[in-house]
LODO-792502 format. One line per field, with one value per residue (C-alpha): residue number from 0; residue in three letters; x, y, z. Coordinates in steps of 0.5 Angstrom, whole numbers, plus 500, padded with zeros to 3 digits. Layout:
nudren	[NUM  ...];
mivex	[ala  ...];
u	[X  ...];
v	[Y  ...];
w	[Z  ...];
***
This chain:
nudren	[0  1  2  3  4  5  6  7  8  9  10  11  12  13  14  15  16  17  18  19  20  21  22  23  24  25  26  27  28  29  30  31  32  33  34  35  36  37  38  39  40  41  42  43  44  45  46  47  48  49  50  51  52  53  54  55  56  57  58  59  60  61  62  63  64  65  66  67  68  69  70  71  72  73  74  75  76  77  78  79  80  81  82  83  84  85  86  87  88  89  90  91  92  93  94  95  96  97  98  99  100  101  102  103  104  105  106  107  108  109  110  111  112  113  114  115  116  117  118  119  120  121  122  123  124  125  126  127  128  129  130  131  132  133  134  135  136  137  138  139  140  141  142  143  144  145  146  147  148  149  150  151  152  153  154  155  156  157  158  159  160  161  162  163  164  165  166  167  168  169  170  171  172  173  174  175  176  177  178  179  180  181  182  183  184  185  186  187  188  189  190  191  192  193  194  195  196  197  198  199  200  201  202  203  204  205  206  207  208  209  210  211  212  213  214  215  216  217  218  219  220  221  222  223  224  225  226  227  228  229  230  231  232  233  234  235  236  237  238  239  240  241  242  243  244  245  246  247  248  249  250  251  252  253  254  255  256  257  258  259  260  261  262  263  264  265  266  267  268  269  270  271  272  273  274  275  276  277  278  279  280  281  282  283  284  285  286  287  288  289  290  291  292  293  294  295  296  297  298  299  300  301  302];
mivex	[met  his  arg  leu  ser  ala  phe  cys  leu  ala  gly  leu  ser  leu  val  pro  ala  tyr  ala  ala  asn  pro  phe  ala  gly  arg  trp  asp  leu  thr  val  lys  thr  pro  lys  asp  thr  tyr  pro  gly  trp  met  gln  val  thr  gly  asp  thr  thr  asp  leu  gln  val  arg  val  gln  pro  arg  ser  gly  ser  ala  phe  asn  val  thr  gly  ala  lys  leu  asn  gly  glu  his  leu  ile  val  pro  met  asp  lys  asp  ala  asn  thr  val  leu  glu  phe  thr  glu  ser  lys  his  ala  leu  ser  gly  val  leu  arg  arg  arg  gly  asp  asn  ala  gly  thr  ile  thr  gly  leu  pro  ala  pro  thr  leu  asn  his  lys  pro  pro  gln  arg  trp  ser  lys  pro  glu  pro  leu  phe  asn  gly  arg  asp  leu  thr  gly  trp  glu  pro  asp  lys  pro  gln  leu  asn  his  trp  val  ala  lys  asp  gly  ser  leu  val  asn  glu  thr  lys  gly  ala  asn  leu  arg  thr  thr  arg  lys  phe  asn  asp  phe  lys  leu  his  val  glu  leu  asn  cys  pro  glu  asn  gly  asn  ser  gly  ile  tyr  leu  arg  gly  arg  tyr  glu  met  gln  val  glu  tyr  glu  pro  ala  gly  thr  glu  asp  ala  phe  his  thr  met  gly  ala  ile  tyr  gly  ala  val  ala  thr  lys  gly  thr  val  ala  arg  thr  pro  gly  gln  trp  glu  ser  phe  asp  ile  thr  leu  val  gly  arg  thr  val  thr  val  val  arg  asn  gly  val  thr  ile  ile  asp  asn  gln  glu  ile  ala  gly  ile  thr  gly  gly  ala  leu  asp  ser  asn  glu  gly  asp  pro  gly  val  phe  tyr  ile  gln  gly  asp  his  thr  gly  gly  ile  leu  phe  arg  asn  ile  thr  ile  ser  glu  pro  gly  lys];
u	[349  355  356  360  359  358  351  348  340  338  330  330  325  323  321  327  329  330  330  336  340  337  340  336  332  332  333  333  339  341  347  350  357  359  358  352  346  345  340  343  340  342  339  342  340  344  347  355  355  352  352  350  350  348  348  346  352  350  352  352  349  348  353  354  359  366  367  362  362  357  362  358  352  356  355  362  361  367  365  371  376  381  377  378  371  367  360  359  352  349  341  336  328  328  332  339  344  352  358  361  369  374  381  379  376  369  367  359  353  348  341  336  330  326  324  317  314  310  305  300  294  293  288  281  281  286  284  284  291  294  300  305  309  305  309  311  314  317  311  311  318  324  332  336  341  338  345  347  339  340  332  328  321  322  317  313  319  322  330  336  341  347  349  348  342  338  329  324  317  313  308  309  306  305  303  302  301  307  306  313  316  323  329  336  342  348  352  346  346  340  335  328  327  320  318  325  328  328  332  329  335  336  342  345  352  356  352  355  357  351  348  341  341  344  340  335  329  332  331  338  342  335  331  334  330  327  327  331  328  332  337  334  339  336  329  323  321  315  315  309  311  307  309  305  308  314  312  314  312  316  313  318  315  309  314  314  321  319  314  311  318  319  324  328  330  332  338  344  342  336  333  332  330  324  320  314  312  310  316  317  319  326  330  338  341  348  351  349  345  341  335  329  322  315  308  309  302  300  294  293  289  282  281];
v	[114  118  125  123  130  138  140  147  148  151  152  150  148  142  142  141  147  144  149  153  147  140  137  143  140  134  127  120  116  109  106  100  097  090  088  092  097  103  109  116  123  130  137  142  149  154  154  155  161  159  152  149  141  138  131  125  119  112  114  120  127  130  135  142  140  143  144  141  143  143  140  140  136  133  134  132  132  131  127  129  135  131  128  121  120  123  122  123  125  125  128  125  125  128  122  122  116  116  113  112  113  112  114  115  108  106  103  103  106  111  112  118  120  127  126  127  133  129  134  130  134  133  127  130  124  119  111  109  107  100  096  095  091  086  086  079  076  079  078  084  085  082  083  084  080  074  071  078  078  080  083  080  082  082  084  088  091  091  091  090  086  088  091  087  086  092  091  093  092  087  092  098  105  112  117  116  118  113  113  110  110  109  108  109  109  113  113  109  111  108  111  110  110  113  109  106  113  118  117  120  120  116  118  119  121  125  131  137  133  133  139  140  137  130  130  126  127  131  128  126  132  134  138  140  140  146  148  144  138  135  129  123  117  110  113  112  117  118  120  122  123  124  124  127  127  130  134  132  133  130  131  129  128  133  138  140  139  139  143  141  142  139  133  134  127  121  121  116  109  109  102  106  112  110  116  116  109  107  104  100  102  101  101  101  096  096  102  100  095  097  101  099  100  099  102  102  104  107  111  112  117  115  109];
w	[449  450  446  440  436  437  436  433  432  426  425  417  412  411  403  399  395  388  383  387  389  389  395  399  404  409  407  410  409  408  408  406  407  406  413  415  413  418  417  417  416  413  412  407  406  402  395  393  397  403  404  410  411  418  419  423  423  426  433  437  436  429  427  422  417  416  409  405  398  391  386  379  380  387  394  398  406  410  416  419  419  416  411  412  412  406  403  396  393  387  386  381  380  388  391  393  391  394  396  403  402  408  406  399  398  396  403  402  398  400  398  400  400  403  410  411  414  418  420  424  426  434  435  438  443  446  448  454  457  455  458  454  460  464  470  470  463  457  453  447  448  444  445  439  441  445  447  450  453  461  461  466  469  477  482  477  474  467  469  465  470  467  460  454  449  447  448  443  443  438  437  432  433  430  434  442  449  453  460  464  471  471  476  474  478  479  473  469  462  457  452  450  442  440  434  434  431  436  443  450  454  460  464  471  468  474  475  471  465  460  457  456  449  453  460  462  458  452  445  444  441  438  443  449  456  459  466  472  475  481  480  484  482  485  485  481  476  472  464  460  452  447  440  434  427  429  435  442  449  455  462  467  475  473  470  462  460  453  450  443  440  433  432  426  424  427  433  433  434  431  428  421  417  415  418  415  418  424  429  435  443  444  450  450  455  451  456  463  467  473  470  472  468  470  469  462  458  451  449  441  437  436  440];
***
């Protein structure tokens, strides 16, 4: 996914501080317009003197908002420097309701619930790895837009022959260990969404154009990779991804590039904002074609 917004990390509390600021905390949002429904996410800290708001828009990276303000019982969140798009919220009984305004007009409604902490304990044991892709056909997978589907099984690999539909599992998962091998060509761009909400970036954009928050193996715009793993476009690579609650570890070609880091909230392109629920694995196919996947296996806790 191509970067649309700036980013900045902040290690902030998950628990809404209702007494000081009823909007404080992390919020899972749902935006409804006359044409669509899509997820969002917001983190609020401080009060009128030191208010800070960070928002995940529909696509791109989460960003720190400039010009957010508390106006009586309302939180006003401009989404661009000219305030052409503005989110306006009120809070009641630890829930948000709001309006999406574009150039002053009402363009949609917003609801929000406190994001769950997801403080899951690491399991004492994991199940034996189970295949998610049988190497022969798309059993267990479905495209989001069948009329644009270009995913096929070929020579034991899951291949997106040209850009079109995205692909998701028919099963949903909570905590897991995922193993996947992939072959991404030069200028390829895709992503693997964990629970359908947190994108692990898959890309070989021109060398030097992507930072550690948007490079191969990063949780897009949310968790940066560490260290250096050689670029190998057009060659097979392995990824071992462990997600327990919000804590993620990513091992690329045997090198740990993310080590037990928290994912604060959903990333751009997420299927929904229901963070407390199990979710699917979801592979982007609408950016570029030519990316191959194989040996996709899953282990789950206590099985």
